[in-house]
N, C-alpha and C positions, 0 to 999 in steps of 0.2 A: 507324892504333891507333884514333881516334876513331869511324870506322864500327863497328869491333869492339865496342866500348862502347855503342854504340847498339843494335846487336842485340841485345845482350844484354839491354839496359833494357827493350827491345820484350816479349822475351820472355817477362820476367818479368811487366810489366804483364797480358799475352795470359794467362798462366798463371793470375795472381792474379784475374783477370775471371773464367776458367773455374771456379777454385776456389769464388769466391763465388756463381755459379750452382750448383754442385753444392751448396752450403751452404744454399738453400733450404729450408724444413724449415717446417712446422706441428704444433703439440702442444696438446693440450687437458689442462687438469688442473683439480683441486676442492680447494678448502680449506676448512674441514677434512673430512675424509672420514667421521668420526664425529660427529654431533651429535645433541641432543635435540629435541624438538618446541618449544623455545624459541630454538634457536640458528637461523643462518641460514649458509648456505656460498656462498662466491664461485666461480663457475665461469670460467675463462678460457681463451680459445682464443687463441695467440701466434702468429704468423707472424712468421719469423726469416729477414732478408735479402729477403725478397718483401713483396708486396701480397696481402691478401685480404681478402674481404667478411663481415660478419657472417652469421653461421648463426642461420636458421630452425629451431630445434628443435621437433620435433615435440612433441604433449602426452604427459608423462609423468604416469598416473594417481598421486594422491598428492603431486605436485610442482608449484610453482608457478615458471616461468625466467622471468624479468624482463630484458629487454636495459638496460644501464647506460651504453654507448657505449666508443667507442674510446681508445686513447691509444698516442702513439707516443715511442719510445725509443732513442736512440744512445748506443753505447758503443764506446772505443777502448781496444785491449789489444794491446801490441807492435805499434804505427801499423798495427794493422789495424781499421777501422771497420765495426761490427755495428750492424743497425738491425732493430727489431722491430716490429710492431703488435701490440697486444693488445684483445682484446675482450670486455668483463668480462660477467658476468649476477650477477644475484641469486637464489639459489636460497633457495624456503621451504616447508619441509614442512608438509603438510595430514593426513600420519598417518605411524604408525611401519611401519618394513620397511626392506629391502635393495632400491635401486634402481640401475638401471643406464640411463643417459643416453646415447643412442646404440643401435647405430653409425650415426654421421653421415659422410658424403664433404664433405672439404673441399678446394675445387679452386683451385689457387693459381698462378700463372706459374712454372713450373716441373715442375709436375706434382700430382698428387692423393693425397690420404689418408685412411681412414677413421678415424675416429675414436671412443672410448668413454671412458666415466668411471663410477665407482663411488660409491655414497654410501649410509650407512646410518643409519636415524634410529632412536634409540632412546626409550623410556618415559623420564620424569625418575627413578621408581623405579629405573631402571638405572644412574642417573648419582648416583652418591652425594654432589654438593656442590651438589645442586637440589634441590627438594621437589616431590613431582607435583601437575601441574598440578590434577587432581579434587580435592586437599585444599584448593587456595587458591579455585576457584572451580567451583561446581558448581550444579545446578539439581534440584528434586524436583515430582513431579506427585501429586497425590491428589485422589482424590474423597470427599465425606461418603456419596453414596448409592452404594452397593455394586451393587444388583441394580434399576437403574429398570425401566419398562415402557417400551413403544413410544409414542413422542409425549412422554413425559412429562419436561418439562426437568430437567435435573441440571447441577450447578455443578464446573466444573473449576478446583482451584485449585494455578498455579503459584508455585513460590517459588526466586527467584535470589539463590544464596548469594555473597556477594564479601567474601574477607578483608579487613579493615580495613586502610588504607594502600595497596591496590592502586588506582592511577588510571584510569579509563575515560574514554572521550572519547564523547559523543553520548548516546543513548538506546539502547534492546534491540529485537533484530530476530526476533520468535517466527516461525519457520516451519516448514513439513512437520509429520511426527510425526502425521499424521489418517489415519483409514482415507478409501482413494478413494471407496468406495460406502457407503450408507446412512444419510449425515448429512442433517438438515434445514437445508440451508444452509451457508455457509462457517464456520468457529468465528473471532469477533472477540476477542481477549485487550485488555483493558484493565488497564492498571495502576493501583493502588488507592492503595498506601502503600509506605512505606520504613521500617524500624527495627532495630533493632540487636539481634542475638542471640548468645548465648555458647555456644560448640560444641566440645568436646573440648579446652576450656581455651583457645580461640581467640576472638575476636570477630570477627564477620562482620556486614555490611552487607546487611540480608535487603530484597529486591523482591519485591512481593505482587503478582499478576497472576490476575484469572479471567475465566472466559469462560463462558456460558452454552450448553449443547449439547442437543439433540434430534434422536432419529433415527426415520427411517422404516421400519425394518424390526427383527426381532427377530436376536438373534445375541451374539457375542463382539468387542468393538471394543477395538483398541490404540491407547494415545495416548503416542506418545514425542515431544515438541516440541524442536528446535534451538533453542536460544537464542544469538545471533551478536551480539557487541559488539568493540568496539574497545578494546584493554589498550596504555597507556604504558609501554612501559620501555626502561630506561636504555641506552645504546649504550656500552657497554665488554666489554673480555672479561669474563662473570660469572663464568666458573671463577678469577679470582682475588679473587672475593668469597665467603666462606664464606655460606651460609643459602639464602634467599629469590633466587629469578632476577629478583623485582622489586624489589630495594630494593639499596641499593650505593653507586654513584656520584650521590649527590644532586645535582652540581652538573653531570655529564655531560652530552652532547645524549641528547635522545631519540627513539625511533622509535614509530610506532603500527603494532600487529599486530592482527589478526583473529582471534578467538577462536572455537572452538564450545563450549559446555560440555557434560560429560557429563549426562545425565538418567535416569532410573529408565523402565519401560516400564510402564505403567498398563494392565490390561485390564479392562473393563467388559461384566460380561454383562446385554445387555439383553432383559427377559423379553415376550414377547406378551400381548396382551389376552385373558382367557380367554373363550371360546364360552361355555361352559355358566353358566345363571344369568342371561345377558345381558336384560335386560327389554326390552320392546318400544319403549320410551319411550326408550330409550341414544341419544344422536344424536351421539357421537363425542368426547366430554369426559372427559379422562384426568387425573386432577389432585384438586386438594379445591377446592369451591365451594360457592357459596350462590347461592341463586336467589329470584327475587322477580317479581309480576306483579301489575299493576293495570289498572284498567277503567275508563274516562270519555268522556261524561258517564253519569252513571245513571241520568238522565232524560230521555229523546227520545222523536219523535214517529215513526212508522212510516214508512219512507227515508230517517232522517236517521243519521249515519254514528257510530259508536261506537269508539274505539281504544284496543285493548289492547296494552300497554306492559309488556315482559319485562328484566330485568336479570339477567346472570349475573356474580359476581365469583369472586375467588381467583386461585390459582395453579394452571397446566395450560396445555394446549394451546388457550386460549381462541380464536384465530383459526381454529383450524379445527373449531369446534363448529357445527352446524346448530343452526337455530332450535327451539324445541320447536313441537308440530303442536297445534293447538285442532280439537277435533272438528267435522266436518261436519254441516251438517243443512239440513232443508227450510226452517225457518224463519228463516234469514238467509242472505244472501251474502257469502263470504268472499274477501277480496282477497290478494295476493302480500306475504309477509313483507319489510320492508325493515330494513336494517341502520343503525342511527342512530349517527352518530361520535361521541364520546366523548374526553374530554382526560386521561380517568383510564388508566392503563396495564394494570391486572389488570380492565379491564371490559368488557364488550361489551353492546349494547343493540339489542334489536328493537322492531320495531312491526306490528300486523296491524290492518287496519281492515275491521271488519264492520259490513254493513246489517240492521235486524233487517227483516223482510217483513209483520208485522203485529203486533197487542198480545198473542198469544199468547207471545212472549217475554220468559220472566220472568227468566231469569239466563241466563248465558254459563258453558257448562261448566269445570270444571277442567283446570289444565293442568298438565302433569306434566313434571318434568325430571330425565333420571337422568344420572350420571355414574360412572365409576370411579376409584373413591378409592384412591391410591397409596399412601396410608401404611397403612391396613387389608387393601388387596389384595382388596376386594369393591366390590359395586355398593350405588350409593345412589341412592335415589329421592326427591326433593323435591316435594310436592303444593301449587297453590295453588287455591284457589277451591272452589267458585263463588260468581259474582259476580253479586248481583243487581241487576237494572235495572228501570226502568218506564218501558214503552213507551206510547205512548199512541195511538190511533187515528187513521189518517188521517183530517183531517175531509172532510164531505160538503156539496158544494153543490147547491142546488137550482137549477134551469135555472128563471126565469121567461118568461113570453111577455108582451110589452107590447104592446096593439092601441092602435094612435093613433087617435085622435080625430079625424074629419073635420071641418073647417075650412071654412066657407063665407065665401068673400070677398066683400064686395059691391062692384058697382062703381065705388063712390067711394074705397075704400080704396087708398092711396098705399104705395107702401114708399120709406122716406126714408134717405139714404145714411149718415145717422148712427146707423140701428139695423144698419149692417153691421160687424161683428166681424172684424179681419183678423187670420188667425193667426200672421202676422209682421211686426212694426212696423217701421217703416223706419228706416233705419241715420241716426245723426246725420252721418257723413260719406260721403259716396259716392265710390268710387274710379273714375276714370278709365281708358280702356285705354292715355293716354300716362303715368301713373303708374308708378313704381318700387318695388314692395315693399322693404321692409328686407331679406328674407330672399332679395331676390334680387339684393343686393347682391355686387361682386367681393370684399369685406372678407369679409362672411360667409360667402362661398363658401371663402376662405382658411382663415379658422379654423376651417369644420367638416372642414377636412383634418388640423389640430391633433391630434384624440383617436385618428386613424387612425397618425398618425406615432409618438405616444406610444406607442401600442399595437405596433407594428412593434420598436421600440425595446428594450420590454422582453420581447417575446416572444424576440428574438434573444438578450439578456441570459441571460431565463432558460433557453432552450437551450442555451447555452454551459456555464451554470451544470452543468446535467444532462450534457452531453455531460464535464466534466472530472469529475464524481462517478463517471460509468458506465466513465471512461477514464481509468486511475491513470498509465498509461504519460504520457497527452498532459498530464494535471495537470502531472506531473513536467518534462516538457519547456518548459511555461510558467515555471516557476519557476528554471530553469536562468541566467537571464543575471542574474535579481536574486541568485542565490547567489554566482555569482562575483564579481558586481559587488562584493559585500558583502567580501570575503576580499581584492579588488585593493586596496580601501580599506584595510584593514587592514596590506597590503605597504606601502602608500605612508607610513603611519606609521611603519611598521618603516625606512622608506629614510629618513626624515625625523631618526629617531635615530642612525642607521648602526648598526643591529642587523641582523648579516647571518644570524644563525640565524634569528631569527623572520621577516627577509624572505623568505628560500626556503621557510620552512614554511609562509607565508602562501600563496604564490605555489601550492606544491603542495595546499594546501586549497581554490585557488581552481580547481586541475585537475580535484581529484576532485568537486567542489561540481557545477561545470558538466557532466563528462562523464557521472558518477554520474547525475545530472535528465536530461540528455539522452539517454541511453542505457536510462534505468530499470533502474540497477545498484544495490547496496547499498554501503556506503563501500569495503568491503575487497576488491571486487571488480573495481575500477578498475585497468586495465593500459594500456601503451601501445600492446598487440596489439589490442585491444578497440575502442580508439579511432580508430587508423589502420585497421582494416577498415570502421569504419562511416564516416570521412571520409576516401576513396580518395584525392581529390583533394589533402588536406593531408597525405599520408603523409611526407613526409619532413620538413617542418616540425614535425609531432608528434613525430617519433622526435626531432628536435634539441630542442625544448623539453621535452619527457620526459626527456632523457638528460641534459640541462644542469640541470636543476631538479634531480633524484634523484641527479648526482653531489655536487652540491653539500651536499644535505642529509646525505647519507651520507659525508662529507668523502672521499670516494674521487678526487675533484677539487677544487681551488678557485679562484677567479679570485684577481685582483689586489686582492681586497677594497675596490675605489673604488666611489666612488656612481655614478659613469660606468657601471661594468661592471653594477651592480645595476638603473641606469635601463636599459638595454640589454636587461635579461632581462624587466623589466617590461613596454617596449615590446614585446619579441617574442610576450610570451604575451596582452597585450590585442588584440595585430593578430589574432594565431591564433584566438582566439576570436570575436573579428567576423566573420570568414571562416568558421567552423562555424557559426556562428547565420545564415548565408546560405544553408545547407545544410540542403536538405529531407530528411527521413528518411521 
């Protein structure tokens, strides 16, 4: 009878194991399925009663999918044990619309399965519990010059409106939105000031940035720059709080979201400089200028140089103006015009040397400067001179022939040595071949190498500065260790205070600062995938550090809260950054 029960038990165990094998499954879900631009969704891939790897999702336009890490769970129901492995992903929308994640094939022990998930992102205007983002933050671009001319500088003014109470981190990043062709150089935005304005009954903090633009061709140019900034948003179910999405749980934990502000499209019609009525003395000046010239010295001798100095001041394309011409003549010789450096920003100077050949030159002919006036849309001419000068004739030297008088020496005449005058007096000290001159000593030769060494050092330092100025990516890579070190010091201070929230926020800032500078990325573009692709040898360690820090920041997973756990995280991140620093990109 005992053998019978043993057989029954073994059969039951066999069927239970078989049922567990057939119970292996994988599912993918996303919650919530309907979000606004201010929300995030959690995508989960759950392997039940089997093991499965994390899925590398392909890019979905309009969504950012970031892996957060795995978690394992065991359950016992009716004496039956069920295990599951969950891989979590954070889904951040970048635009509105309906999105399909997948189809993607998940392979696990026991089979494979095709998975898909649907997500819909709506405008805040469609969400009755939130306000439209564009009502809280937006930008506007204007130009006071409606129809400038080619090569005429005109200003663009960009105003950034952020409603009072919204917290941002860092500065602004103004990118894109400029024509691909036709501009004279890149647009350089300069943040001028910050003030407060009332608009539609609300108070906004207004940041004003300006840029000077110049075109090399005529046509219609469209400007619509993108303003990127990071906004601090409280982490909670914002739908439980009526009103703005940026207010609510004042004491709750926070997260940083990258936003791109709406901006109007500004069209500027650039007109060409007319050909009709253009004077011969036009040298390319477009704008509003003044011209002055002087000649000196006013009294010279034939063959001596006279310098003509010309100065052009005003607003316009000063760097593209060629110097006015002096009429040529056989009475004087003209040399090439040279540009003279000046410290004044709205001024150019020229100098030209001429040499009168004879006293027939009584004046320097007038100098004419013509330019196109952009305010009145016509050509203007400024004439200076003529400039009177006095030229003396070259002095004539008459050659004189001197006939020597023969001197008859008497036989008794003696030539004495004291009557001889030596052309070179005897030196006070004779130097012999055995003497060593001071400039031939080893110390002097060594000192002669010092200026050359200093020149090499300064040349190398100057070359490095020029290389960093011309290569923004290289300059940012140089800043990466220092930026990360500063955040790690903040994390150490939070560790001493046992402030877990500030500690993991500082660790994330160290990650973002280091990889942002090393990879030349904006703060909102940092992701685990980009860092792992750049440092393939440290892919696993990067995934572990990113996932651990993110899970602690967003509360998806928490440690034991001890200082030992925080010290371990700090040590792991420090070791990772040191290894990445040794990798050449």
